[in-house]
N, C-alpha and C positions, 0 to 999 in steps of 0.2 A: 732532392727537391721537393717539394709540399706543395699540397692542392689553394687553392685561395679561399675556400667552401670549408672542408674541416677543418686543416693547418696541418692535415696528416700528411704522412711521404707516402709519395704518388709510385702503381705499382707495375699499375697495367693501360696501355693506351688500347680505348677505343676507336678504331678510323670510322666509323658508321656516324660517329656524334665527335669527330676532329679535336677530343679533349682526352688527356693524361685523366689517370682515374686513380684516388686512394679507395681503402676497402667502403670506408658507407659512399664513396660517388654513385658504385658496382650498382647497385639494386636501386638507385632511386634512379639518377642523376641518364640514365642508356634508356630506362622505362617510365619519365613522367611522363612525357610529352605525348606519347601515346594510351599511355594508364588517364590521362586528363580525360581527353575525348571521349575517349573507349564509355571514359565513367562518369560524363557527361550524359551520354547516350544511352546508358546501360539507364542511368539515372528514370529520364525522361519517361524512354519506355516501360517502368515498372509501374510510376503514375498514371499511364495512358490505362495500363494493363489494370490497375484497378478499379480505376472508371470505368472501367469497358463489364469489367464485372456487376457492378452497383445500374448499370445502364441494365443491362441484359435484366436482371432483376425484375426490374423498375418498368422497364419493355412488359414483360411475361406477366408481373404484375397488375398491373392497367388493364393489359391486357382480361384478363381472367374478371378485372371490377366489371370493366364497360358490361362484357358479356350478362355479370350477376345484376347487373340497373337494367340490361334490357328486356330480362326475363322477367323483374318485378315489373319494369312501369305496362307490364303487355297484361301478367297477373292481377295488376292494382285495377287496370282498366275495366278488364273484365268485367271484377268483380263489382266495382264503383255501378257501372252500366245496367249488371239484373238488379241494385237494390234500389237506382236512380228505374226500373220498369215494375219491380213491386210495388215502390210505393204509389206508382200514376195509380196500381192496379187498386189498387186497396184502395184509394181515393175516390176511382168510379165506383168499386165497390160499394164506397159506402155510402154515396151519392144515391144506386140504388132502391139498396138498402132505406135509406129515407125516402122517396119518393115510391116505396111498395107500402109501407108505414102508412103513410094520407092516404095511399086509394085505400088499404083496410078499412080506417076509420069510419070514409068515407061512405065508403060499401053496408056497416053496420047497421050506419043512423037510417040507412034506405031497407034492406031485408026488414023484414016483420015476419017471417016463415022460420023460427028457431034455425031449424033446417038447412034450409038454403046457406047462413049462418056459420052452420055448422061446421058445413062442404067447404063454405068460401075462408074459414081460418085455416079450415086444412088443408089446401091445396097452398093457399099463402107461405108453411108451414116446412112444406115439401120443397115448396121455388129456394126455402132461405134456403133451408140444410141445404141442398143442394150448389147453391152459389159460395153455401161457406167449406164447401171438399180442399175449392183445388188451394186454400192453403195449407192444408194441413198434405197434395201429395204435391206442392211445387214446393220444388229448395229455395231457394229462392228467398222460402222465411223461413229461413235457414240461420241463425247467427255464424257469422266467419267470420276468421279470427285466421291473417295472414302473418305467416310466420315460414326463419327461415333455415332446414338442418342445414347446416355446417357437416362441410366435407369431414370423414374421419382423418384422413389423409395432412390432413392441414394442421390441426395437431402435433401429426408425428413429425413434421415439416420443423414446424416453428421447434421446434421442443430441440428439430436438430443443432437447428441453426443457432441458440440460444445456447446450447453445446460451447458451438463452435469458441476457441480462443484468441483463432487469426484468420484474414480470406489467403493469409499464406504465410512464405516462410522469408527473410529477406536475407539472402546467402552473398559470401565470396568465394566465386572462385580462381583463385591461383593456380596461373598455369607458367612451365619456367620460360623465360625469354630468350631470342635468339639475339647472344650478345656477343660481338666478334670481340674479342680485347686479345690484345700483343703487350711485351713487357717492352721496358723500356730501353732496352742494348738493341732491339727489332726494331720497336718506334727510330731512334738515332740511325739507325741504316738506311732504313722508308725513308725516312729527310732526307740523307745526304742521295741517296738513290734519287731520289723525285726531283730535285733543285736540278744535276746532274742532266738527269738524263731527258731531259723538256727543253721542247723545242715548240715554239710559235710563228704559224707559213698564215699571211694575208691572202684571207680565198678573194673577195672583192673588198674598194672602196668606192667610194658613191660618192658625187660631190652634191651640197645640199642647199651651200652657198644659206645660211638663215644668217648667219652677219652678226647671230648673239652673243654672250658670252653662257656660254652653258658651265653648268656646276656637276652635272648627274645627268646620270641615264638608269632608265628603266624598260626592260625589255619586255614585253608583254606576249601570251604565252602561240599569237598564234603566228609571232618574228613582227609585229609592229616596236616602234621603239616613241619614249616619251622623255627628252633632253627637258632637265632641270634650266631655271636659269635661275641665275647670285642672288639676295643678295642671304645668308642667316639670320641668328635672331639674336647668339649672343656670341661675344668669342672664347668665353669661357666655362662652357659648362654644356654637356653632350646629357641630353635629355631621352629615358625611353620611351615610349608614346604609345598607349592600343589604340586595337581602335576605334574605340571610340573619343579619342582626343586627350584619354585622363593619360598623366602622367606618372609610370611608374617606380620609375627608379632615375635621377639625377647624378651628373657626373661633374668632377668639376676635377678641370684639366688645366693644363696651361700650355699656350703656344702662343707665338710669334704674329700668328697671321688670324683669320678669321678661318670657325669650320666645317669650311666646305663638306669637305672629303673626309666619310669614314665607315666601316663596314662594322653589325653586328656578327659575332661570333659564337655562341656557346657560352655565353656570362660575359662575353668576354667586346669591348671597343679596340678599335686601329682607326687611329686616323692620320691622316699627314700635317705632317706642318710646314707649308711652303716653307714662307721668309727662314725657318728656321730648319733648313733642312735637313728635314728629321722625319720618321716612323713609327706611331708609339702604339702599347697596348699597352689598356686600364683594364681594370678587374671591378668590378661592381663597387667593391669596398676603398673607391677610388685611387686605390694605392696601381700603381705603375709597373706594370712586369717585366716591359724591359722597352729600351728604346733604342732604334736602325739609324745610323746616319751615314754611313759609309759607302764614298761615294755616286752621294744624294743631290742636287745642285738645285730643283726647286718641285721636289715630289709634289703631286694634285692628288687625279682623281687613284682609285685601288680600290679591289674585289681579292676576293680569295677562292682558292678550283678548290678542288672533289677535297684533298687531303691536306686541308689547314694554309695552304701554303700564302701568304700573298703579294697577289701582282701590283705593280704599283710604275702609272705613268708617272717619268718623268721631262718634263715641263721640259725644264732647261735648259736639257743635257741632248731631247732630241732621242730617250730612249724607253723603253719598258723597262722594267727590269725585277723577277719575282724574290722575295723570300722566303725563310722560310717558319715554318710555324714559330718555333724557340725566337727567334730574328737574330742567329748567328748564321748564319750562311745567304746569301746574293745570289742570280746568276744576271745578265744580262739579254735576255730576249728578246726584243726591236731592237733598229735603232736604223737611224737617218737612213741606212745602204739597203733599209725595206720598203724606204718611199715614204716615209712618214715623215712630220715636223710637228712638232706645240703638241703632243700627246696630253689634253688637257682629261676628258673622261674617260672610262674602263668596263665594262659590266660584263661576268662571269657568265654562261648557262649550266651548267652543273649539268644536267639529263643532256645535255649534246655536247659535253668538252667542247661549245667554242662562244665567240663572244662578240661585243664589239667596242673600237675607238674611236675615240670621236676628237678633233681639236680644237685648240682656245680661243683661235674667231671661227667655229662650228662651220669650217670650208667642206670638206669631208665626213664618210660614214662607212668604216675597214670594219669588214669584217673577219675572224681569224679566228683558226683552228688550233686549242692543243694540244700537244700528243707527248707522253712517256714513254721510256727508251728508245 
């Protein structure tokens, strides 16, 4: 047997992912979903860390710049105030000197006595000298030049920053994965054991009386059940769509009835054909892997269990069966003797090993428990 993706001989089985693996599958399939999600988270985290480094550096530089500007504003305002006061004082002194000069001229004309005029001139010169001395004793007359003395550490820091080739190094840290694998022989024995030892019990049956044709069910985490009404869009194509509504892959199939019931499990699509009385398994390459028809009368809803076996609600036969993952073996789990008729939809909760069954006319909702061994 060969795997669909690499066309190589299957040698191992991974029960954690419910797939048979070749050599190439082991290094990729078992770890791809976890690695993609972890890688995305690491990528975002590294981007945030790089931006945080820039943010902290810019924040500190902005703080230093703000303090220096505040100091510059304070010194400039102080020196400007001193220069303004000095200019006003000079203007005032100039006015006083002009008045003294005019007084001296008038005194010369009035004084007849030479000695008196000489004394007066001497006194005025002394007064002028005294008033002129303030310019030499006051530092406001000095030439002022405002400069910035740069911190010597700045040059050292800038030199170190310029010498950096990178803010860090992006490394890939690989670690061993916990991959549980089993050989083909063990897998064959396990499938046989799972099918033969499986039992299903109905724990609760609730009347709902919706009077709608239900084609599928979804069980929410808190326990509520969503019932989906018919119809599908196309009867010969199954589309795999992401959460943004984009078609990732379209699988062309052949079915005699509308494609109401299907399940996606590890790159495989399994669906029921009610009119064709069969269950099909297709790979992503549009290739049919297997077809199961034994004892089926009208298969409708289906789901997979923890081991990849397919549980099918056979509406026309009033029974629920389980087929092996390879479509080779089957077993009846529930029948009309269990109080259920017209089984239409089925949903299995892997974490609880339980699920729900709904009938064709949506008159009841039955909860079942699945046991192994």
